[in-house]
N, C-alpha and C positions, 0 to 999 in steps of 0.2 A: 611447691604446690602451688604458689601465688603462676606460675610461668603456666601448671596446668588447669588451671580456669583461666587465664588469658586465652589460653587457644581455643580454649572449647568455646569463649565467649566469642575470639573472631571466627570459630566453624559455624557458629548458630547465626553469625551477623551474615554470612558466606550465604547459609540456606536461605535465610530469609528474602537476601537479596535475588536469588534463583527462585523461589514462589514466587515476587514482584517483580519479575523481568519482564517488559513488551516489548515491541516493538514501540517505538514512539511516529508520530502521526505523519512526520516527516525525514523521517529516518531510514536511509538505504536499507534495502535485505543484507547487506553484505556488511555493513556494520552492526546490526540485528545479530545477524550471526555469529558474528566475533565476540561482541558479550556475552552471547549464551554460553556460547563453547569458555568462553572463560571463566564464567561465571560458572561452571559444569568442575570445571579443574579445580578452581580455589576450594568451592565446597565440599570438593573429594565425594562428589557425586555422581561423578564415573562408572564409578566400580559398584555402587548401590542401585542405580536404577538401569533395570533393560536397558537397551538400545530402544526398543518400543515406545520405551514411556519417556523418553528424552523427545525423541520425533514427535509423538504428540504433545507433549509441554512447546516444541517450539513452535507447532500450528498452532496453538490452542494460544497462542501470545502475540501471535501475526496479527497484522493491522484484522481487524474486520471482511475486507473486501478481496486480501488476499486467503485467509484462514476459510472462507468458507469454499473457494474454490478447489483449495490445496486439496481439503478434509478428505475428500473422497476417493484422492490417488492411491492413498492405501500405500504409502511410500514406508519401507521398515528403514531405512540409511539416511542419516541426517546430513549426508553429501548432497544425495541425490533430490531430496526435498530441497531443500537449499538452492539445488540450480532449477530444478523445478519453480520453483518460487520466482527467482529471479527470470525463468522461461516467459512466466505469465504477468508479470510487471513489465518485462519489456514489449510484451503483446499488446498489455493497454495500454500501454505508451503509444504504441503505432496505432494503433485505433483509435486513441484520443486525436491523433494529429490528422488522417482520412478525416473524421468528422468534421473535426475545427475545418480543414480546408475547402470540403462541401459545405458547411454552415456557411463559411464567409461567402462563397461564390454567389449561396440562393440570396443570403442578405444583400448582397450588391445589387443583383439582380431584382428583388424587391423594390429596393430605393430608387431604381433607377425608374421602375416599371409606376409610382406613388407620382413623382415628380414630371413621367408623360400624362399620368390622370389630372396630375393640379395644371400641368400648362393646357392641356385641351378641357378643363372648369372653366380657367381664365377665357378662354377663345370663345367657346361655347355662349358666356356671359355678353362677351363684348357683341356677337355676333346679336343677342338681343336686343339689346340697348341701341344699335345702330337703326337712323332716320328712316 
């Protein structure tokens, strides 16, 4: 009798874990997907939830910036959703690096122009005070 209730209590704990699972703010998609799949198996939700519901839950619990992009994809397979999320994440990292590189060169150019302006101001000031 106690074993029966223990098993029910553990299953309830895993089902609560499934309902509360979210991708962490710095967690990689692979790690989140592995945790998500593990919780589904532990909670025995894979047979209870249709695949489409699992996909919807997976996407809904991604970090917001990824969930917004993936949500319109209408993917029905968890593997394809995971692959798409990884591609989106990679593309956004590439875009961030490209923007950072472009920004760094612009910032350097602005600093150089500021230095030239200060030099010119000093020269003008000197020219005004020449007797």
